[in-house]
All heavy atoms as TSV, in Angstrom:
chain	resi	resn	atom	element	x	y	z
A	1	MET	N	N	84.647	110.775	80.499
A	1	MET	CA	C	84.052	110.185	81.685
A	1	MET	C	C	84.241	108.670	81.700
A	1	MET	O	O	84.391	108.090	82.767
A	1	MET	CB	C	82.557	110.535	81.764
A	1	MET	CG	C	82.257	111.956	82.234
A	1	MET	SD	S	83.067	112.416	83.776
A	1	MET	CE	C	82.083	111.568	84.963
A	2	GLN	N	N	84.188	108.058	80.540
A	2	GLN	CA	C	84.350	106.600	80.487
A	2	GLN	C	C	85.756	106.200	80.957
A	2	GLN	O	O	85.905	105.242	81.714
A	2	GLN	CB	C	84.097	106.068	79.081
A	2	GLN	CG	C	84.176	104.554	79.012
A	2	GLN	CD	C	83.866	104.023	77.616
A	2	GLN	OE1	O	83.662	104.770	76.680
A	2	GLN	NE2	N	83.835	102.715	77.503
A	3	ALA	N	N	86.776	106.947	80.526
A	3	ALA	CA	C	88.146	106.645	80.952
A	3	ALA	C	C	88.280	106.832	82.468
A	3	ALA	O	O	88.942	106.041	83.144
A	3	ALA	CB	C	89.133	107.548	80.219
A	4	TYR	N	N	87.635	107.851	83.004
A	4	TYR	CA	C	87.641	108.114	84.447
A	4	TYR	C	C	87.023	106.932	85.200
A	4	TYR	O	O	87.577	106.439	86.178
A	4	TYR	CB	C	86.873	109.406	84.709
A	4	TYR	CG	C	86.754	109.792	86.158
A	4	TYR	CD1	C	87.825	110.371	86.825
A	4	TYR	CD2	C	85.565	109.590	86.844
A	4	TYR	CE1	C	87.721	110.737	88.152
A	4	TYR	CE2	C	85.458	109.956	88.181
A	4	TYR	CZ	C	86.533	110.527	88.818
A	4	TYR	OH	O	86.431	110.879	90.129
A	5	ARG	N	N	85.885	106.449	84.724
A	5	ARG	CA	C	85.194	105.316	85.340
A	5	ARG	C	C	86.046	104.056	85.263
A	5	ARG	O	O	86.199	103.319	86.236
A	5	ARG	CB	C	83.842	105.079	84.660
A	5	ARG	CG	C	83.037	103.938	85.284
A	5	ARG	CD	C	81.720	103.707	84.549
A	5	ARG	NE	N	81.853	103.585	83.109
A	5	ARG	CZ	C	82.269	102.479	82.479
A	5	ARG	NH1	N	82.595	101.408	83.152
A	5	ARG	NH2	N	82.353	102.448	81.169
A	6	LEU	N	N	86.636	103.825	84.110
A	6	LEU	CA	C	87.469	102.639	83.923
A	6	LEU	C	C	88.711	102.667	84.818
A	6	LEU	O	O	89.164	101.623	85.293
A	6	LEU	CB	C	87.872	102.500	82.452
A	6	LEU	CG	C	86.731	102.150	81.490
A	6	LEU	CD1	C	87.210	102.241	80.044
A	6	LEU	CD2	C	86.149	100.784	81.800
A	7	THR	N	N	89.247	103.855	85.049
A	7	THR	CA	C	90.390	103.990	85.949
A	7	THR	C	C	90.027	103.492	87.341
A	7	THR	O	O	90.778	102.762	87.976
A	7	THR	CB	C	90.853	105.463	86.024
A	7	THR	OG1	O	91.229	105.889	84.724
A	7	THR	CG2	C	91.996	105.648	86.987
A	8	GLY	N	N	88.851	103.881	87.822
A	8	GLY	CA	C	88.390	103.422	89.130
A	8	GLY	C	C	88.134	101.936	89.150
A	8	GLY	O	O	88.567	101.225	90.066
A	9	GLU	N	N	87.459	101.438	88.139
A	9	GLU	CA	C	87.126	100.012	88.087
A	9	GLU	C	C	88.376	99.139	88.052
A	9	GLU	O	O	88.394	98.049	88.621
A	9	GLU	CB	C	86.256	99.718	86.869
A	9	GLU	CG	C	84.842	100.261	86.994
A	9	GLU	CD	C	84.022	100.077	85.726
A	9	GLU	OE1	O	84.523	99.514	84.741
A	9	GLU	OE2	O	82.857	100.501	85.733
A	10	SER	N	N	89.422	99.618	87.404
A	10	SER	CA	C	90.648	98.819	87.292
A	10	SER	C	C	91.350	98.637	88.637
A	10	SER	O	O	92.169	97.740	88.789
A	10	SER	CB	C	91.602	99.451	86.283
A	10	SER	OG	O	92.120	100.668	86.787
A	11	LYS	N	N	91.017	99.444	89.615
A	11	LYS	CA	C	91.660	99.374	90.924
A	11	LYS	C	C	90.993	98.381	91.867
A	11	LYS	O	O	91.608	97.962	92.855
A	11	LYS	CB	C	91.644	100.755	91.575
A	11	LYS	CG	C	92.424	101.792	90.784
A	11	LYS	CD	C	92.268	103.162	91.384
A	11	LYS	CE	C	93.006	104.185	90.527
A	11	LYS	NZ	N	92.905	105.525	91.060
A	12	VAL	N	N	89.768	98.005	91.588
A	12	VAL	CA	C	88.989	97.213	92.534
A	12	VAL	C	C	89.633	95.863	92.843
A	12	VAL	O	O	89.715	95.469	94.009
A	12	VAL	CB	C	87.528	97.046	92.046
A	12	VAL	CG1	C	86.756	96.087	92.935
A	12	VAL	CG2	C	86.833	98.399	91.996
A	13	ASP	N	N	90.114	95.145	91.848
A	13	ASP	CA	C	90.691	93.820	92.095
A	13	ASP	C	C	91.899	93.890	93.024
A	13	ASP	O	O	92.028	93.077	93.946
A	13	ASP	CB	C	91.072	93.129	90.787
A	13	ASP	CG	C	89.871	92.659	89.992
A	13	ASP	OD1	O	88.779	92.530	90.586
A	13	ASP	OD2	O	90.026	92.425	88.785
A	14	GLY	N	N	92.771	94.829	92.798
A	14	GLY	CA	C	93.946	94.970	93.650
A	14	GLY	C	C	93.568	95.337	95.078
A	14	GLY	O	O	94.148	94.814	96.040
A	15	ILE	N	N	92.607	96.216	95.213
A	15	ILE	CA	C	92.175	96.626	96.553
A	15	ILE	C	C	91.509	95.462	97.280
A	15	ILE	O	O	91.790	95.220	98.455
A	15	ILE	CB	C	91.216	97.833	96.471
A	15	ILE	CG1	C	91.916	99.041	95.858
A	15	ILE	CG2	C	90.674	98.176	97.859
A	15	ILE	CD1	C	90.982	100.165	95.461
A	16	THR	N	N	90.661	94.715	96.582
A	16	THR	CA	C	89.981	93.597	97.241
A	16	THR	C	C	90.965	92.499	97.640
A	16	THR	O	O	90.778	91.858	98.677
A	16	THR	CB	C	88.838	93.015	96.383
A	16	THR	OG1	O	89.349	92.629	95.109
A	16	THR	CG2	C	87.708	94.013	96.224
A	17	ASP	N	N	92.020	92.300	96.865
A	17	ASP	CA	C	93.058	91.340	97.270
A	17	ASP	C	C	93.687	91.756	98.603
A	17	ASP	O	O	93.888	90.930	99.495
A	17	ASP	CB	C	94.151	91.233	96.203
A	17	ASP	CG	C	93.721	90.460	94.973
A	17	ASP	OD1	O	92.698	89.746	95.052
A	17	ASP	OD2	O	94.414	90.561	93.948
A	18	PHE	N	N	93.989	93.031	98.715
A	18	PHE	CA	C	94.571	93.542	99.952
A	18	PHE	C	C	93.576	93.451	101.108
A	18	PHE	O	O	93.922	93.042	102.221
A	18	PHE	CB	C	95.072	94.970	99.766
A	18	PHE	CG	C	95.696	95.553	100.994
A	18	PHE	CD1	C	96.892	95.055	101.488
A	18	PHE	CD2	C	95.092	96.594	101.666
A	18	PHE	CE1	C	97.474	95.580	102.638
A	18	PHE	CE2	C	95.665	97.129	102.809
A	18	PHE	CZ	C	96.850	96.620	103.292
A	19	LEU	N	N	92.332	93.832	100.851
A	19	LEU	CA	C	91.302	93.765	101.893
A	19	LEU	C	C	91.084	92.336	102.362
A	19	LEU	O	O	90.826	92.097	103.552
A	19	LEU	CB	C	89.986	94.361	101.403
A	19	LEU	CG	C	89.977	95.857	101.109
A	19	LEU	CD1	C	88.572	96.307	100.724
A	19	LEU	CD2	C	90.497	96.660	102.275
A	20	ASP	N	N	91.190	91.396	101.458
A	20	ASP	CA	C	91.031	89.986	101.809
A	20	ASP	C	C	92.067	89.591	102.865
A	20	ASP	O	O	91.756	88.879	103.824
A	20	ASP	CB	C	91.173	89.120	100.560
A	20	ASP	CG	C	90.395	87.829	100.652
A	20	ASP	OD1	O	89.454	87.745	101.462
A	20	ASP	OD2	O	90.733	86.901	99.903
A	21	THR	N	N	93.290	90.089	102.711
A	21	THR	CA	C	94.348	89.829	103.692
A	21	THR	C	C	93.983	90.446	105.042
A	21	THR	O	O	94.145	89.815	106.091
A	21	THR	CB	C	95.696	90.387	103.203
A	21	THR	OG1	O	96.020	89.789	101.961
A	21	THR	CG2	C	96.809	90.143	104.203
A	22	LEU	N	N	93.498	91.681	105.019
A	22	LEU	CA	C	93.107	92.337	106.269
A	22	LEU	C	C	91.974	91.585	106.954
A	22	LEU	O	O	91.998	91.388	108.172
A	22	LEU	CB	C	92.687	93.787	105.992
A	22	LEU	CG	C	93.765	94.734	105.473
A	22	LEU	CD1	C	93.161	96.094	105.164
A	22	LEU	CD2	C	94.898	94.861	106.470
A	23	ILE	N	N	90.998	91.169	106.171
A	23	ILE	CA	C	89.844	90.440	106.716
A	23	ILE	C	C	90.297	89.111	107.315
A	23	ILE	O	O	89.874	88.742	108.418
A	23	ILE	CB	C	88.774	90.242	105.627
A	23	ILE	CG1	C	88.164	91.596	105.250
A	23	ILE	CG2	C	87.696	89.264	106.100
A	23	ILE	CD1	C	87.365	91.583	103.963
A	24	ASP	N	N	91.153	88.390	106.608
A	24	ASP	CA	C	91.655	87.109	107.106
A	24	ASP	C	C	92.404	87.253	108.424
A	24	ASP	O	O	92.464	86.315	109.219
A	24	ASP	CB	C	92.564	86.437	106.071
A	24	ASP	CG	C	91.803	85.903	104.874
A	24	ASP	OD1	O	90.554	85.792	104.949
A	24	ASP	OD2	O	92.458	85.602	103.854
A	25	ASN	N	N	92.972	88.431	108.655
A	25	ASN	CA	C	93.725	88.684	109.886
A	25	ASN	C	C	92.920	89.473	110.919
A	25	ASN	O	O	93.490	90.004	111.878
A	25	ASN	CB	C	95.040	89.402	109.555
A	25	ASN	CG	C	96.002	88.483	108.857
A	25	ASN	OD1	O	96.538	87.570	109.471
A	25	ASN	ND2	N	96.203	88.686	107.564
A	26	ASN	N	N	91.608	89.534	110.710
A	26	ASN	CA	C	90.688	90.199	111.648
A	26	ASN	C	C	91.069	91.645	111.946
A	26	ASN	O	O	90.946	92.103	113.078
A	26	ASN	CB	C	90.588	89.404	112.949
A	26	ASN	CG	C	89.984	88.044	112.734
A	26	ASN	OD1	O	88.979	87.906	112.034
A	26	ASN	ND2	N	90.595	87.025	113.291
A	27	CYS	N	N	91.533	92.358	110.942
A	27	CYS	CA	C	91.895	93.763	111.100
A	27	CYS	C	C	90.685	94.654	110.841
A	27	CYS	O	O	89.877	94.380	109.967
A	27	CYS	CB	C	92.990	94.144	110.105
A	27	CYS	SG	S	94.536	93.282	110.369
A	28	LYS	N	N	90.597	95.706	111.611
A	28	LYS	CA	C	89.608	96.737	111.365
A	28	LYS	C	C	90.289	97.776	110.478
A	28	LYS	O	O	91.464	98.111	110.709
A	28	LYS	CB	C	89.188	97.360	112.686
A	28	LYS	CG	C	87.904	98.125	112.663
A	28	LYS	CD	C	87.535	98.556	114.083
A	28	LYS	CE	C	86.086	98.943	114.158
A	28	LYS	NZ	N	85.704	99.373	115.510
A	29	PHE	N	N	89.616	98.271	109.470
A	29	PHE	CA	C	90.270	99.180	108.542
A	29	PHE	C	C	89.298	100.213	107.998
A	29	PHE	O	O	88.091	100.044	108.063
A	29	PHE	CB	C	90.908	98.414	107.374
A	29	PHE	CG	C	89.954	97.505	106.643
A	29	PHE	CD1	C	89.196	97.975	105.587
A	29	PHE	CD2	C	89.823	96.177	107.016
A	29	PHE	CE1	C	88.312	97.149	104.914
A	29	PHE	CE2	C	88.951	95.331	106.348
A	29	PHE	CZ	C	88.195	95.821	105.296
A	30	ILE	N	N	89.864	101.281	107.484
A	30	ILE	CA	C	89.106	102.358	106.838
A	30	ILE	C	C	89.623	102.481	105.413
A	30	ILE	O	O	90.835	102.469	105.181
A	30	ILE	CB	C	89.298	103.702	107.560
A	30	ILE	CG1	C	88.775	103.619	108.997
A	30	ILE	CG2	C	88.596	104.825	106.796
A	30	ILE	CD1	C	89.057	104.864	109.817
A	31	VAL	N	N	88.710	102.612	104.469
A	31	VAL	CA	C	89.070	102.808	103.066
A	31	VAL	C	C	88.518	104.155	102.620
A	31	VAL	O	O	87.331	104.433	102.803
A	31	VAL	CB	C	88.483	101.686	102.174
A	31	VAL	CG1	C	88.774	101.963	100.710
A	31	VAL	CG2	C	89.005	100.328	102.601
A	32	PHE	N	N	89.366	104.968	102.060
A	32	PHE	CA	C	88.948	106.216	101.446
A	32	PHE	C	C	89.072	106.037	99.945
A	32	PHE	O	O	90.089	105.555	99.461
A	32	PHE	CB	C	89.844	107.384	101.898
A	32	PHE	CG	C	89.726	107.706	103.352
A	32	PHE	CD1	C	90.585	107.136	104.278
A	32	PHE	CD2	C	88.743	108.578	103.793
A	32	PHE	CE1	C	90.487	107.435	105.627
A	32	PHE	CE2	C	88.630	108.882	105.144
A	32	PHE	CZ	C	89.504	108.309	106.059
A	33	ALA	N	N	88.030	106.417	99.221
A	33	ALA	CA	C	88.065	106.277	97.766
A	33	ALA	C	C	87.393	107.478	97.120
A	33	ALA	O	O	86.438	108.035	97.654
A	33	ALA	CB	C	87.369	104.988	97.340
A	34	HIS	N	N	87.891	107.840	95.983
A	34	HIS	CA	C	87.325	108.955	95.223
A	34	HIS	C	C	86.259	108.469	94.239
A	34	HIS	O	O	85.247	109.130	94.047
A	34	HIS	CB	C	88.446	109.685	94.481
A	34	HIS	CG	C	87.970	110.850	93.684
A	34	HIS	ND1	N	87.609	112.045	94.263
A	34	HIS	CD2	C	87.776	111.001	92.362
A	34	HIS	CE1	C	87.212	112.880	93.318
A	34	HIS	NE2	N	87.317	112.282	92.151
A	35	HIS	N	N	86.477	107.314	93.656
A	35	HIS	CA	C	85.577	106.796	92.631
A	35	HIS	C	C	84.416	106.036	93.263
A	35	HIS	O	O	84.630	105.121	94.063
A	35	HIS	CB	C	86.316	105.813	91.706
A	35	HIS	CG	C	87.453	106.419	90.954
A	35	HIS	ND1	N	87.273	107.117	89.787
A	35	HIS	CD2	C	88.788	106.426	91.194
A	35	HIS	CE1	C	88.439	107.526	89.334
A	35	HIS	NE2	N	89.373	107.120	90.172
A	36	LEU	N	N	83.205	106.395	92.902
A	36	LEU	CA	C	82.043	105.654	93.392
A	36	LEU	C	C	82.058	104.220	92.887
A	36	LEU	O	O	81.602	103.311	93.583
A	36	LEU	CB	C	80.740	106.346	92.987
A	36	LEU	CG	C	80.425	107.641	93.741
A	36	LEU	CD1	C	79.148	108.283	93.199
A	36	LEU	CD2	C	80.302	107.395	95.234
A	37	THR	N	N	82.612	103.998	91.699
A	37	THR	CA	C	82.682	102.628	91.188
A	37	THR	C	C	83.594	101.769	92.069
A	37	THR	O	O	83.341	100.580	92.237
A	37	THR	CB	C	83.181	102.591	89.726
A	37	THR	OG1	O	84.414	103.295	89.622
A	37	THR	CG2	C	82.167	103.188	88.782
A	38	VAL	N	N	84.613	102.378	92.648
A	38	VAL	CA	C	85.478	101.654	93.578
A	38	VAL	C	C	84.690	101.321	94.840
A	38	VAL	O	O	84.700	100.184	95.315
A	38	VAL	CB	C	86.751	102.462	93.926
A	38	VAL	CG1	C	87.535	101.795	95.043
A	38	VAL	CG2	C	87.618	102.643	92.689
A	39	LEU	N	N	84.001	102.297	95.399
A	39	LEU	CA	C	83.191	102.045	96.589
A	39	LEU	C	C	82.134	100.975	96.329
A	39	LEU	O	O	81.909	100.101	97.178
A	39	LEU	CB	C	82.527	103.336	97.068
A	39	LEU	CG	C	83.459	104.391	97.658
A	39	LEU	CD1	C	82.693	105.679	97.943
A	39	LEU	CD2	C	84.122	103.876	98.914
A	40	ASP	N	N	81.501	101.035	95.176
A	40	ASP	CA	C	80.490	100.022	94.830
A	40	ASP	C	C	81.110	98.629	94.759
A	40	ASP	O	O	80.552	97.661	95.280
A	40	ASP	CB	C	79.817	100.358	93.499
A	40	ASP	CG	C	78.964	101.625	93.553
A	40	ASP	OD1	O	78.601	102.061	94.667
A	40	ASP	OD2	O	78.685	102.179	92.475
A	41	GLY	N	N	82.270	98.537	94.124
A	41	GLY	CA	C	82.948	97.243	94.006
A	41	GLY	C	C	83.385	96.703	95.355
A	41	GLY	O	O	83.249	95.507	95.637
A	42	LEU	N	N	83.883	97.581	96.215
A	42	LEU	CA	C	84.308	97.150	97.545
A	42	LEU	C	C	83.117	96.743	98.396
A	42	LEU	O	O	83.193	95.779	99.172
A	42	LEU	CB	C	85.099	98.264	98.229
A	42	LEU	CG	C	86.388	98.678	97.536
A	42	LEU	CD1	C	87.074	99.796	98.308
A	42	LEU	CD2	C	87.319	97.506	97.334
A	43	GLU	N	N	82.019	97.453	98.231
A	43	GLU	CA	C	80.802	97.091	98.974
A	43	GLU	C	C	80.322	95.701	98.573
A	43	GLU	O	O	79.971	94.888	99.426
A	43	GLU	CB	C	79.712	98.129	98.733
A	43	GLU	CG	C	78.455	97.866	99.542
A	43	GLU	CD	C	77.441	98.987	99.439
A	43	GLU	OE1	O	77.493	99.786	98.476
A	43	GLU	OE2	O	76.584	99.051	100.327
A	44	GLU	N	N	80.323	95.408	97.294
A	44	GLU	CA	C	79.930	94.071	96.837
A	44	GLU	C	C	80.870	93.007	97.393
A	44	GLU	O	O	80.444	91.934	97.796
A	44	GLU	CB	C	79.896	94.015	95.310
A	44	GLU	CG	C	78.735	94.764	94.701
A	44	GLU	CD	C	77.389	94.292	95.227
A	44	GLU	OE1	O	77.155	93.065	95.278
A	44	GLU	OE2	O	76.581	95.161	95.615
A	45	PHE	N	N	82.159	93.317	97.443
A	45	PHE	CA	C	83.147	92.376	97.953
A	45	PHE	C	C	82.890	92.045	99.421
A	45	PHE	O	O	82.860	90.876	99.802
A	45	PHE	CB	C	84.557	92.946	97.768
A	45	PHE	CG	C	85.620	92.129	98.422
A	45	PHE	CD1	C	86.025	90.917	97.876
A	45	PHE	CD2	C	86.220	92.554	99.592
A	45	PHE	CE1	C	87.006	90.153	98.483
A	45	PHE	CE2	C	87.208	91.799	100.207
A	45	PHE	CZ	C	87.596	90.592	99.646
A	46	VAL	N	N	82.718	93.072	100.256
A	46	VAL	CA	C	82.506	92.793	101.680
A	46	VAL	C	C	81.175	92.098	101.930
A	46	VAL	O	O	81.055	91.313	102.862
A	46	VAL	CB	C	82.677	94.044	102.581
A	46	VAL	CG1	C	84.085	94.561	102.533
A	46	VAL	CG2	C	81.692	95.126	102.231
A	47	LYS	N	N	80.202	92.351	101.081
A	47	LYS	CA	C	78.924	91.632	101.209
A	47	LYS	C	C	79.132	90.142	100.944
A	47	LYS	O	O	78.559	89.308	101.642
A	47	LYS	CB	C	77.884	92.187	100.238
A	47	LYS	CG	C	77.281	93.496	100.674
A	47	LYS	CD	C	76.239	93.955	99.661
A	47	LYS	CE	C	75.580	95.247	100.074
A	47	LYS	NZ	N	74.608	95.719	99.070
A	48	THR	N	N	79.948	89.811	99.946
A	48	THR	CA	C	80.183	88.388	99.653
A	48	THR	C	C	80.968	87.723	100.774
A	48	THR	O	O	80.820	86.529	101.002
A	48	THR	CB	C	80.947	88.183	98.320
A	48	THR	OG1	O	82.236	88.790	98.407
A	48	THR	CG2	C	80.172	88.742	97.145
A	49	LYS	N	N	81.788	88.496	101.488
A	49	LYS	CA	C	82.551	87.969	102.622
A	49	LYS	C	C	81.693	87.875	103.887
A	49	LYS	O	O	82.119	87.338	104.884
A	49	LYS	CB	C	83.778	88.834	102.907
A	49	LYS	CG	C	84.781	88.892	101.782
A	49	LYS	CD	C	85.394	87.552	101.520
A	49	LYS	CE	C	86.723	87.450	102.183
A	49	LYS	NZ	N	87.397	86.178	101.960
A	50	LYS	N	N	80.508	88.482	103.809
A	50	LYS	CA	C	79.558	88.489	104.930
A	50	LYS	C	C	80.170	89.084	106.197
A	50	LYS	O	O	80.069	88.525	107.279
A	50	LYS	CB	C	79.009	87.089	105.172
A	50	LYS	CG	C	78.232	86.576	103.979
A	50	LYS	CD	C	77.630	85.235	104.209
A	50	LYS	CE	C	76.847	84.905	102.939
A	50	LYS	NZ	N	76.499	83.555	102.805
A	51	ILE	N	N	80.798	90.233	106.016
A	51	ILE	CA	C	81.335	90.962	107.169
A	51	ILE	C	C	80.624	92.309	107.260
A	51	ILE	O	O	80.077	92.809	106.279
A	51	ILE	CB	C	82.862	91.173	107.070
A	51	ILE	CG1	C	83.216	92.008	105.843
A	51	ILE	CG2	C	83.595	89.858	107.057
A	51	ILE	CD1	C	84.646	92.516	105.866
A	52	GLY	N	N	80.629	92.858	108.448
A	52	GLY	CA	C	80.000	94.157	108.645
A	52	GLY	C	C	80.834	95.266	108.028
A	52	GLY	O	O	82.057	95.175	107.972
A	53	TYR	N	N	80.169	96.299	107.590
A	53	TYR	CA	C	80.863	97.453	107.032
A	53	TYR	C	C	79.987	98.674	107.188
A	53	TYR	O	O	78.776	98.565	107.393
A	53	TYR	CB	C	81.218	97.231	105.549
A	53	TYR	CG	C	80.015	97.229	104.640
A	53	TYR	CD1	C	79.626	98.389	103.989
A	53	TYR	CD2	C	79.262	96.082	104.457
A	53	TYR	CE1	C	78.509	98.397	103.165
A	53	TYR	CE2	C	78.153	96.080	103.639
A	53	TYR	CZ	C	77.769	97.241	102.994
A	53	TYR	OH	O	76.667	97.253	102.192
A	54	ILE	N	N	80.607	99.809	107.102
A	54	ILE	CA	C	79.901	101.088	107.133
A	54	ILE	C	C	80.369	101.873	105.926
A	54	ILE	O	O	81.568	102.034	105.713
A	54	ILE	CB	C	80.219	101.866	108.427
A	54	ILE	CG1	C	79.742	101.082	109.645
A	54	ILE	CG2	C	79.598	103.261	108.384
A	54	ILE	CD1	C	80.260	101.616	110.955
A	55	ARG	N	N	79.420	102.339	105.142
A	55	ARG	CA	C	79.769	103.147	103.965
A	55	ARG	C	C	79.274	104.566	104.174
A	55	ARG	O	O	78.115	104.794	104.502
A	55	ARG	CB	C	79.143	102.548	102.705
A	55	ARG	CG	C	79.445	103.394	101.468
A	55	ARG	CD	C	78.949	102.748	100.214
A	55	ARG	NE	N	79.114	103.627	99.073
A	55	ARG	CZ	C	79.012	103.245	97.814
A	55	ARG	NH1	N	78.731	101.977	97.533
A	55	ARG	NH2	N	79.182	104.101	96.838
A	56	ILE	N	N	80.179	105.491	103.965
A	56	ILE	CA	C	79.828	106.908	103.998
A	56	ILE	C	C	80.314	107.508	102.691
A	56	ILE	O	O	81.495	107.437	102.364
A	56	ILE	CB	C	80.488	107.638	105.187
A	56	ILE	CG1	C	80.044	107.008	106.509
A	56	ILE	CG2	C	80.156	109.126	105.144
A	56	ILE	CD1	C	80.774	107.550	107.724
A	57	ASP	N	N	79.385	108.043	101.931
A	57	ASP	CA	C	79.743	108.740	100.693
A	57	ASP	C	C	78.913	110.011	100.604
A	57	ASP	O	O	78.204	110.364	101.550
A	57	ASP	CB	C	79.583	107.835	99.464
A	57	ASP	CG	C	78.174	107.328	99.254
A	57	ASP	OD1	O	77.205	108.024	99.647
A	57	ASP	OD2	O	78.003	106.234	98.684
A	58	GLY	N	N	78.990	110.693	99.503
A	58	GLY	CA	C	78.315	111.969	99.341
A	58	GLY	C	C	76.801	111.901	99.396
A	58	GLY	O	O	76.143	112.925	99.588
A	59	LYS	N	N	76.229	110.729	99.266
A	59	LYS	CA	C	74.773	110.574	99.296
A	59	LYS	C	C	74.220	110.428	100.713
A	59	LYS	O	O	73.020	110.452	100.910
A	59	LYS	CB	C	74.369	109.346	98.475
A	59	LYS	CG	C	74.706	109.474	97.005
A	59	LYS	CD	C	74.343	108.215	96.267
A	59	LYS	CE	C	74.815	108.290	94.821
A	59	LYS	NZ	N	74.596	107.034	94.121
A	60	VAL	N	N	75.108	110.278	101.696
A	60	VAL	CA	C	74.693	110.065	103.082
A	60	VAL	C	C	74.461	111.410	103.757
A	60	VAL	O	O	75.347	112.280	103.744
A	60	VAL	CB	C	75.765	109.246	103.846
A	60	VAL	CG1	C	75.379	109.076	105.300
A	60	VAL	CG2	C	75.972	107.895	103.184
A	61	SER	N	N	73.279	111.577	104.364
A	61	SER	CA	C	72.963	112.839	105.045
A	61	SER	C	C	73.863	113.028	106.262
A	61	SER	O	O	74.450	112.078	106.777
A	61	SER	CB	C	71.496	112.829	105.498
A	61	SER	OG	O	71.315	111.902	106.563
A	62	MET	N	N	73.958	114.252	106.737
A	62	MET	CA	C	74.804	114.549	107.892
A	62	MET	C	C	74.368	113.763	109.124
A	62	MET	O	O	75.202	113.284	109.885
A	62	MET	CB	C	74.803	116.055	108.188
A	62	MET	CG	C	75.612	116.870	107.190
A	62	MET	SD	S	77.325	116.311	107.006
A	62	MET	CE	C	77.998	116.750	108.581
A	63	ASP	N	N	73.059	113.632	109.342
A	63	ASP	CA	C	72.570	112.868	110.493
A	63	ASP	C	C	73.017	111.415	110.407
A	63	ASP	O	O	73.531	110.852	111.377
A	63	ASP	CB	C	71.046	112.933	110.587
A	63	ASP	CG	C	70.546	114.325	110.942
A	63	ASP	OD1	O	71.323	115.114	111.508
A	63	ASP	OD2	O	69.367	114.611	110.673
A	64	LYS	N	N	72.799	110.813	109.257
A	64	LYS	CA	C	73.198	109.412	109.059
A	64	LYS	C	C	74.710	109.260	109.128
A	64	LYS	O	O	75.236	108.286	109.639
A	64	LYS	CB	C	72.686	108.875	107.719
A	64	LYS	CG	C	71.186	108.812	107.616
A	64	LYS	CD	C	70.667	107.674	108.451
A	64	LYS	CE	C	69.163	107.562	108.234
A	64	LYS	NZ	N	68.543	106.681	109.189
A	65	ARG	N	N	75.416	110.245	108.594
A	65	ARG	CA	C	76.882	110.222	108.599
A	65	ARG	C	C	77.400	110.179	110.049
A	65	ARG	O	O	78.251	109.352	110.389
A	65	ARG	CB	C	77.398	111.466	107.884
A	65	ARG	CG	C	78.872	111.542	107.675
A	65	ARG	CD	C	79.231	112.799	106.897
A	65	ARG	NE	N	78.537	112.820	105.618
A	65	ARG	CZ	C	79.133	112.722	104.438
A	65	ARG	NH1	N	80.435	112.613	104.370
A	65	ARG	NH2	N	78.435	112.743	103.334
A	66	ASN	N	N	76.853	111.044	110.904
A	66	ASN	CA	C	77.261	111.069	112.308
A	66	ASN	C	C	76.935	109.742	112.999
A	66	ASN	O	O	77.734	109.250	113.786
A	66	ASN	CB	C	76.597	112.232	113.041
A	66	ASN	CG	C	77.183	113.580	112.658
A	66	ASN	OD1	O	78.349	113.654	112.273
A	66	ASN	ND2	N	76.402	114.615	112.739
A	67	GLU	N	N	75.779	109.179	112.714
A	67	GLU	CA	C	75.399	107.875	113.289
A	67	GLU	C	C	76.390	106.797	112.880
A	67	GLU	O	O	76.803	105.972	113.701
A	67	GLU	CB	C	74.003	107.470	112.817
A	67	GLU	CG	C	72.876	108.262	113.414
A	67	GLU	CD	C	71.527	107.899	112.806
A	67	GLU	OE1	O	71.407	106.813	112.177
A	67	GLU	OE2	O	70.589	108.701	112.943
A	68	ARG	N	N	76.763	106.800	111.617
A	68	ARG	CA	C	77.675	105.777	111.112
A	68	ARG	C	C	79.078	105.930	111.694
A	68	ARG	O	O	79.740	104.952	112.010
A	68	ARG	CB	C	77.704	105.791	109.580
A	68	ARG	CG	C	76.388	105.330	108.998
A	68	ARG	CD	C	76.362	105.381	107.498
A	68	ARG	NE	N	75.021	105.057	107.009
A	68	ARG	CZ	C	74.721	104.925	105.744
A	68	ARG	NH1	N	75.648	105.056	104.806
A	68	ARG	NH2	N	73.480	104.637	105.383
A	69	VAL	N	N	79.527	107.175	111.852
A	69	VAL	CA	C	80.840	107.398	112.453
A	69	VAL	C	C	80.833	106.906	113.896
A	69	VAL	O	O	81.762	106.227	114.333
A	69	VAL	CB	C	81.232	108.899	112.361
A	69	VAL	CG1	C	82.436	109.210	113.240
A	69	VAL	CG2	C	81.488	109.300	110.924
A	70	LYS	N	N	79.802	107.217	114.644
A	70	LYS	CA	C	79.708	106.760	116.037
A	70	LYS	C	C	79.644	105.244	116.099
A	70	LYS	O	O	80.229	104.632	116.993
A	70	LYS	CB	C	78.489	107.371	116.721
A	70	LYS	CG	C	78.654	108.841	117.037
A	70	LYS	CD	C	77.398	109.404	117.661
A	70	LYS	CE	C	77.538	110.905	117.867
A	70	LYS	NZ	N	76.308	111.493	118.386
A	71	SER	N	N	78.952	104.631	115.163
A	71	SER	CA	C	78.836	103.166	115.121
A	71	SER	C	C	80.207	102.526	114.913
A	71	SER	O	O	80.516	101.496	115.502
A	71	SER	CB	C	77.884	102.753	114.000
A	71	SER	OG	O	77.853	101.369	113.853
A	72	PHE	N	N	81.014	103.158	114.071
A	72	PHE	CA	C	82.357	102.623	113.802
A	72	PHE	C	C	83.217	102.696	115.048
A	72	PHE	O	O	83.897	101.813	115.427
A	72	PHE	CB	C	83.025	103.360	112.644
A	72	PHE	CG	C	84.407	102.873	112.339
A	72	PHE	CD1	C	84.583	101.683	111.649
A	72	PHE	CD2	C	85.519	103.575	112.749
A	72	PHE	CE1	C	85.860	101.223	111.364
A	72	PHE	CE2	C	86.797	103.117	112.461
A	72	PHE	CZ	C	86.963	101.936	111.769
């Protein structure tokens, strides 16, 4: 499990570099990720950039999920 977690964590820096480019160019984007550690890292990144985001993962109820999709 530790190797699995580390695999996800190692991807965050590269993804945030790419997202930074998208944000700088005012692009709207969707990120799909398997690792919760990746989603957590990306969430922290967008919070520091002070931009809006919507996160949907396995912990989000169907009602909330539908609300978030409509919001997007």
